[in-house]
C-alpha positions as CSV (number, residue, x, y, z in Angstrom):
1,M,-23.8,0.8,-5.5
2,P,-21.2,-0.4,-3.1
3,G,-19.9,2.1,-0.5
4,K,-16.3,2.9,0.3
5,N,-16.4,0.6,3.3
6,D,-17.6,-2.3,1.2
7,E,-14.8,-1.7,-1.4
8,L,-12.3,-1.5,1.4
9,Q,-13.5,-4.7,3.1
10,K,-13.2,-6.4,-0.3
11,A,-9.7,-5.1,-0.8
12,L,-8.7,-6.3,2.7
13,A,-10.0,-9.8,2.1
14,G,-7.1,-12.2,2.5
15,K,-4.9,-9.7,4.2
16,N,-3.5,-10.8,7.5
17,V,-4.6,-8.6,10.4
18,P,-3.0,-9.3,13.8
19,V,-5.3,-9.6,16.8
20,L,-5.3,-6.0,17.9
21,T,-5.9,-6.4,21.6
22,L,-2.8,-8.7,21.8
23,D,-0.6,-6.0,20.2
24,H,0.8,-3.5,22.8
25,K,1.3,-1.0,19.9
26,W,-2.5,-0.9,19.3
27,H,-3.0,0.0,23.0
28,N,-0.5,2.9,22.5
29,L,-2.3,4.0,19.3
30,L,-5.4,5.3,21.1
31,A,-5.5,7.2,24.4
32,P,-8.2,5.9,26.8
33,A,-10.3,9.0,26.2
34,E,-10.2,8.4,22.4
35,K,-11.8,5.0,22.7
36,T,-15.5,5.2,21.7
37,Q,-18.2,3.0,23.2
38,Q,-18.1,0.9,20.0
39,I,-14.3,0.3,20.3
40,R,-14.6,-0.6,24.0
41,A,-17.4,-3.1,23.2
42,L,-15.4,-4.7,20.3
43,E,-12.3,-4.8,22.5
44,E,-14.2,-6.6,25.3
45,K,-15.8,-9.0,22.9
46,L,-12.5,-9.8,21.1
47,N,-10.7,-10.4,24.4
48,G,-13.5,-12.8,25.4
49,L,-13.2,-14.7,22.2
50,V,-9.4,-15.0,22.5
51,K,-9.7,-16.1,26.1
52,R,-12.3,-18.7,25.0
53,Q,-10.1,-19.9,22.2
54,G,-7.3,-20.5,24.7
55,K,-9.6,-22.3,27.1
56,V,-11.0,-24.5,24.4
57,T,-7.5,-25.5,23.3
58,T,-6.3,-26.2,26.8
59,E,-9.3,-28.2,27.8
60,G,-9.4,-30.1,24.5
61,K,-5.8,-31.3,25.2
62,D,-6.9,-32.3,28.7
63,I,-9.8,-34.3,27.4
64,V,-7.5,-36.1,24.9
65,K,-5.3,-37.1,27.8
66,I,-8.3,-38.3,29.9
67,K,-9.6,-40.2,26.9
68,K,-6.3,-41.9,26.4
69,K,-6.2,-42.9,30.0
70,L,-9.7,-44.2,29.9
71,M,-9.0,-46.3,26.8
72,S,-6.0,-47.8,28.5
73,E,-8.1,-48.7,31.5
74,V,-10.9,-50.1,29.3
75,L,-8.4,-52.5,27.6
76,A,-7.3,-53.6,31.1
77,I,-10.9,-54.1,32.2
78,A,-11.7,-56.0,29.0
79,D,-8.8,-58.3,29.5
80,A,-9.9,-58.9,33.1
81,L,-13.5,-59.6,31.9
82,S,-12.2,-62.1,29.4
83,K,-11.0,-64.2,32.4
84,D,-14.0,-63.4,34.6
85,P,-17.0,-62.4,32.5
86,Y,-19.5,-62.3,35.3
87,N,-17.5,-60.1,37.7
88,Q,-20.0,-57.4,38.7
89,K,-17.4,-54.9,39.8
90,L,-15.6,-55.2,36.4
91,L,-18.9,-54.9,34.6
92,K,-19.8,-51.8,36.5
93,D,-16.3,-50.3,35.9
94,M,-16.7,-51.1,32.2
95,E,-20.1,-49.4,32.1
96,D,-18.7,-46.3,33.9
97,H,-15.7,-46.1,31.5
98,E,-18.0,-46.4,28.5
99,R,-20.1,-43.6,29.8
100,L,-17.1,-41.4,30.5
101,L,-15.7,-42.1,27.1
102,K,-19.0,-41.1,25.5
103,E,-18.9,-37.8,27.5
104,C,-15.3,-37.2,26.4
105,N,-16.3,-37.7,22.8
106,E,-19.2,-35.3,23.1
107,K,-17.1,-32.7,24.7
108,M,-14.4,-33.2,22.1
109,A,-17.0,-32.7,19.4
110,V,-18.1,-29.5,21.0
111,Y,-14.6,-28.2,21.4
112,E,-13.7,-29.2,17.8
113,G,-16.7,-27.2,16.6
114,E,-15.6,-24.2,18.6
115,K,-12.0,-24.5,17.5
116,K,-13.1,-24.4,13.9
117,G,-15.6,-21.5,14.3
118,L,-13.6,-19.3,16.7
119,P,-10.9,-18.1,14.3
120,A,-13.4,-16.8,11.8
121,E,-15.4,-15.1,14.6
122,I,-12.2,-13.6,16.1
123,D,-11.2,-12.4,12.7
124,Q,-14.6,-10.8,12.0
125,I,-14.6,-8.9,15.3
126,N,-10.9,-8.0,14.9
127,R,-11.6,-6.5,11.5
128,K,-14.5,-4.4,12.9
129,L,-12.2,-3.2,15.6
130,M,-9.6,-2.3,12.9
131,M,-12.1,-0.3,10.9
132,A,-13.3,1.6,14.0
133,T,-9.7,2.2,15.0
134,M,-8.7,3.5,11.5
135,E,-11.7,5.9,11.5
136,I,-10.5,7.5,14.7
137,C,-6.8,7.6,13.7
138,Y,-7.5,9.1,10.3
139,R,-9.9,11.7,11.8
140,K,-7.1,12.6,14.3
141,I,-4.5,12.8,11.5
142,R,-6.9,15.1,9.5
143,E,-7.5,17.4,12.5
144,N,-3.8,17.5,13.3
145,A,-3.0,18.2,9.6
146,R,-5.4,21.2,9.6
147,E,-3.8,22.5,12.9
148,I,-0.3,22.0,11.4
149,N,-1.2,24.1,8.3
150,I,-2.5,26.8,10.6
151,L,0.7,26.7,12.7
152,D,2.8,26.7,9.5
153,D,1.1,29.8,8.3
154,W,1.5,31.5,11.7
155,I,5.2,30.5,11.8
156,S,5.8,31.8,8.3
157,Q,4.1,35.1,9.2
158,M,6.2,35.4,12.4
159,R,9.4,34.7,10.4
160,R,8.5,37.5,8.0
161,E,7.7,39.8,10.9
162,L,10.9,38.8,12.7
163,K,12.9,39.5,9.6
164,K,11.3,42.9,9.2
165,K,12.0,43.8,12.8
166,A,15.6,42.5,12.6
167,V,16.2,44.8,9.6
168,R,14.5,47.7,11.4
169,K,16.6,47.1,14.5
170,Q,19.8,47.1,12.5
171,E,18.8,50.3,10.7
172,M,18.0,52.0,14.0
173,E,21.3,50.8,15.5
174,E,23.2,52.2,12.5
175,I,21.4,55.6,12.9
176,N,22.2,55.8,16.6
177,H,25.8,54.9,15.9
178,K,26.2,57.5,13.2
179,T,24.4,60.2,15.3
180,Y,26.6,59.5,18.3
181,A,29.7,59.5,16.2
182,Y,28.8,62.9,14.6
183,M,28.0,64.3,18.0
184,H,31.3,63.0,19.4
185,D,33.2,64.6,16.5
186,I,31.4,67.9,16.7
187,F,31.3,68.4,20.5
188,G,34.2,66.4,21.8
189,A,34.4,63.5,24.3
190,D,34.3,65.6,27.4
191,V,31.0,67.3,26.4
192,I,29.4,64.1,25.2
193,E,30.3,62.4,28.5
194,L,28.4,65.1,30.4
195,F,25.3,64.7,28.2
196,D,25.5,60.9,28.5
197,R,25.1,61.2,32.2
198,K,22.1,63.5,31.8
199,Y,20.2,61.7,29.0
200,H,21.0,58.0,29.4
201,P,20.3,55.6,32.3
202,E,23.2,53.9,33.8
203,E,22.4,50.6,32.1
204,T,22.1,52.0,28.6
205,G,24.8,53.4,26.3
206,A,24.3,56.3,24.0
207,T,23.6,54.0,21.0
208,G,20.6,52.5,22.8
209,K,22.2,49.1,23.5
210,K,22.4,47.8,27.0
211,K,25.8,47.8,28.4
212,K,27.4,44.4,29.2
213,R,28.3,43.8,32.8
């Protein structure tokens, strides 16, 4: 029975996946500490393959230029030999050029083989890196989601507590205000002022509120 990864790999077939190590957003996706040994190994291998692909392309173009130059020189030597077929220097030059052309063809064959195989190898490693990256990212998302739920519950609880305390504060302020008003009406301002000085600190009014300066 196929596993989830097999089903996912099958679903991803044909989907274009950019080379991750060449994308600066991928480097921002994971903090250095989050990169596992597997991810670091895949990243290093992928970078090596991409670098090799660039080298093969560049050197392949250089060989094409060298071969073109050699072919031009071979034609010139062949033309000279048609006029002087026993010229030892020309014969030696022709032999050297033929050897160099053979080496160019051999190198070109190797490079062509690599050029054909490297994209598939790069894609394979890139997809492995993608799978490893997704595993870490989704694990992080799940862990953060659990923490978010806990914080949501805590914030909701604090809001309820805050609302209760706000109501309680308002009730106590109203009680203080009414009590002070009744005292003021019963005993008069002069008497209340004397008791204010005795029972309340300088910073606090009779209602319990701090005085504004």
